[in-house]
N, C-alpha and C positions, 0 to 999 in steps of 0.2 A: 128673579125667581126666588121664592122663599126657601127656607131650610128644609121644610117637609117635602116640598116638590123636588128639590135636589136629591134628597134621600130616596124618594120614590123612583126617580130616573135612574139613579145608581143601582138600585135593587133590580129594576127591569133589565138593565144592561148585564148585570151579573147573572141573572136567570137565563138570558139568551146565550151568554157565553158557556154556561154549564151545559145547556141543552145541546149546543153544537159539539161539545166534547163527547157527550153520550152518543149522539148520532154517528159520529165518525169512528166509533169503536175504539177510541184511544189512539188512533193513528197519529194525531197531532203530537202526541208525546214522543213519537219516534223520529221526529225531524221534519215537522211542518206539513203534516197531512199526507201520508203516503198512499192513501186509498184513491183509486183502485190500485191493485197490485197483481201481477202475474208472475208465477214462478214455475220453472220447468226443468226437468232433468236435461243435462247435456247442453252444448252450445247451439241449441235449436232456435236461433234468432228469428228466423222467418215465422216459426210457429208462435213464439211469444209475441211477435209484432202483430200477427193476425188476431190473437186473442185480445191484445191491447187495443187494437182498432175498434173492436166491438165494445169492450167494457168501458172505454174512456170517451165514447162518442159525446159530442157537445150537447146533444138533445136529452141528456140525462144518463146516457150510458146503457149498454145492454146488461143483461143479467149475467151472473157468474157462470150459470149453466151454459148459456149461449156462447160465452167467451171460450169456455173449455172446448166446446164442440168446434168452434172456429179454429182454435189453435191446434187441436189434435188432427182435424181434417186437413189443415195445411201440411202437417207432417206426413200424413198418409199420401197426399198428392205428390209431395216432394220425395217420398220414400226415404225419409231421414235415415242415414247410415245404412240403408238397405234392410233395416230391421223393423220398419214401420210401414204399414200399408201393403199394397200388392207389389208383386215383382221381386220379392226377396225371400230369404230364409226358407228354402225348399226343405220339405221333410224327406224321409227315406225313400219315398216314392216319387220325389221330384215336384210335389204339389205344395203351393203356398196357401195357408189358411190364416185367418185373422182372429185375434182376441181383443176385446175392448171392454171398458167399464166407464160409467159415469155415475157420480154421486152428488146429490143435492144436500148440502150441509145444513140447510134450514129444515127440511122435512125428513131427512135421513132416508129418502127414497134412493134406490139404486137400480140401474139397468146394466146388463152385461151380456155379451155374446162370447162364445168360445168355440174354437175349431170350426169357425164359420167358413164355408166354401162359396165361391162364385159370386160374392158380393164384396165390392172394394171399399165400401164406406163403413168401416168398423165402428167408429165412435157414433155416427148417426144411427146405426142399427141399435147400439146400446141405448141411446136416448129414446128410441121408439119403444124398446122394451120397458123402460122406466115410465114413459108417459101413456102407453096404450095397453099395458097389461098389469096384472097384479103379481106377476112373477118378478124375480130378480135376475135370473140367469137362464138363457137359452143356448143350446149347443148344437153343433154339427149341422146336418142337412135341414133339421127342423128350424134352426136359427136362420138359415138361408131362406127357407120358404116363408118364414114370418117377415123377414126384412123385405123381400120382394113383394109380398102381399100388402105391405104398408107403403109401397111406392118407391123403394130404392131400386136403382137399375140393376138388372141381372137376368139370367145368369151370365157371368163374365169370367173368362179365364184369368186367374190371378197370377199365373206364372209370367215370366219375362224371358227374353233371350239370355239375359245375364244369369237369372236363377237356374235356368235349364243347363247352361254351360257349367255353372258351379256344381250342380248335381252330377252331371256327366263326368267331370273331373274327379269328384269324390268317389264315384263308382270305379273309375280307373285305378284309384288308390286303395282298392279293396274295401271300400266303405269304412275307412279309418280317418279320423277317430269317430266313435259313435257313442250312443247312450246305453248300450247293453252292458250287463254284467252277469257273471256266473252262468255263462252260456257257451255253447260251442256252435259253430266255429268261433274261435277267438280273434282271428286275424284276417278274416275275409267277410264278404257279404253273406247275408242269410240265405235261406231261412235259418233261424236260430232255435236251439233246443236247450232246455235247462240242464245244468250240471247239478247232480245231487252230491254235494261236497262230502257228506257223511258216507255215502255209498262208495265214493271214490277212495276215501281213506280206509274203509273197512274191507273192501273186496279185493283180495290179492290178485284175482284173475284179471282185474281191470288195471292193475298197476302199470304194466308195461305199455298198454294201449293208451292210457290217459296221462302218463307222466309228462310228456311233452306239452300237451294242452294246458295242464294245470300250471306248469312252470312258466309258460308264456303268459297265462292269464292273471295269475295271482302273485302278490308280493309274498316273499318268504315269511315275513313276520305277521301277516294278517291275511288269512285266506278270504276274508270277506271284502277286501279292498282291491279292486282291479287296478292293474298297472295303467290301463288306458282310460283312467278316470276322466270324465268330461270336464272336470275342473281345469285340466291342462289346456283346454282350448276355448274356455269362456273368455270373451273379450267384447269390447263395445260394438264391434262390427259384426258379430254373429249371435249376440245374446243380449239384446238391448230392448229398451222400452222408452217411449215418451210418457212420462207421468207429469201432469200439470195441475197446479192449484191456482185458483183465482178468488180474490176477494173483491167484490164490486163496490160501487160507491155507497151502497146502503149497508155495507159490512157483511153481506151474505157470502157464503163460501160454497164453492163447488170444486170437485176434483175429477180428473179423468185420466184414463190410460189407454194407449193403443199400441199394439205390437203384432208382428207376424211370427213371434215365437223364436225358439232356438233353432239354429240351422242344423239340418239333418236329424231333427227330432223323430222319435218313433211316431208313426201316424196315430192320431188320436190324443197325443200329449197335450195337456193344458197346463200352462205355467201359472205364474202369479198374476199375470196381467188382468184377468177378469175376476180375480178373487178379492172381495171387499176386505179391507184391512191389511192386505199384503202389498199390492202395488200402489195403492193410494187409499186415503181415508180423510174425511173432513167433517167438522162439526162447528156450526156458527158460534157455539158457546165457548169453543176452545181454540181451534186452529186447524191446520191440515198438514198432510205429509204425502210425499211421493217417493217411490223406490225404483231401483233398477239393479240388475245384476243376475245372479244365478237364481232364477225364480223357483226351481225345483227345491232348493234348500230354503230360500227366504220365505216361501209360503207356509212352511212348517212353523214359523214363528210369528206370523202376522205383524211384521215390524211397524207398519204404519199405524195400525190400531194401537200398538204399544206406544209409539211416539205421541199420539194424540192423548192417550190416557195418562201418560207421564206428565204432559203439559197440563192436563186437567188437575193433576195433583200438585202442581206448582213448579215443575221443572221448567227451566228456560229451554228454548228450542235447541241450542247446542248440546246441552246436557242430555236432553231427551233423545236426540239423534245418536249421540255417542253410546248411550245406554242400550238402544235397540241393536246397534251393531255389535256391541260387546256380548250381548246375550247370545247372538248367533255364533260368534267367534269362539265362545267357550265350548260349544259342542262341535263346531266345524272350523277349526283354526285356519284351514286353507280356502275357505269360501271367498267368493268375490261378490261384492255388492256395495250399495250406497243408498242413502236416504237424504232428502232435504226436509226440513221442518219449518213451519211458519205459524206463529201464534196469531190470535185474533187482533193483536195490535199492529201486526205487520212486521214484527221482528222475525228474521229468518236465519237459518244456519244449515250446514250440511255435515255429514260424517260418512266415512267410507272405510272399507276393509279390502285389502288385496289389490287395489288399483288406485290411481289418481282419478278423482271424480270432478266434474264441472257441472254447475247448474246455472241457469239463466234467470235474470230478474228484470222487470220493468215496473216502476211505480211513478207516481206523479211528480216526484222530485228529480227524476232522471230525464235526460234528453233522448236517450236511446236505450236499447237492451244492454245490460251489463252481464258479463260472464264471470262467475266466481269459481276459483279453483280450490279444491279441498284435497289435501294429501292424507294418506293413511296415518 
């Protein structure tokens, strides 16, 4: 072979090598080609395995969107921690409702349902919204009607013997704890009525009648902070979410969330689960994020949008995750929550506040799902 032919062959080999790196999205840099990759909140191994089975199929692998649906659906069927899918987290009336979201990080399309009744397939309903409507979010009975009209089974009772028993025991405990504040009665079941704090302070005629109520309801140093704050009973088993991110073999990203919301929530409450940028967010150009915790507080900050935009500006996943948590903690030092972050190269990290957090990962370099523990 002549010198010119050898140079030509070397050039072709280098060109092919560079093209392979570009197609892999840089995954090879992170330890031998990590794509595809699945990341999920909590040790939901079965959910991650279900998503992995789709995205890693030998015939080319399924899409990131299909993998997210498979993973979140598995958690709904398994009723992960009693906080995902039917049969858990009853509201004040004893009813279970579902919230879910899915996002395509290539097109930035989103579908979501909130406070959906009588349909057990939350993530599938969200995907139908994304694929068969020009809307982003459908809610309540109208979300139910849409899902059933698009072929999902229903109407179905989403309660279970366990959820009804939990609700009945809560009622026996005078509906404590709950999510109301600045109302009377303070220490029993409703119906509830607002307290006008200024009126109570100014009207001497009410002093004797309301002193006991106010002293039970409010802290002495802050009239607007109730003693029975729901922060005192937020934990993984009553206030949780599966948030999942998948990067498929083509480097495309999808994220999804499914939850039945906070236990004993006020009927009609919608948390961060179906809110884009709060529970999850993803962009092929940057990476993805998933969140879990006290959604009523976290949705005020859109932590996953913040994480992705921080990575867009050059932050590493760990720094972006920590920054999102610290932004919330500065305003709400006692909040409980966590996020995972993954960039488009497959580098992932987690951060949490107020509890110990775990997230699950599976990529092509692993033999099985691995669970990573993150401490505050």
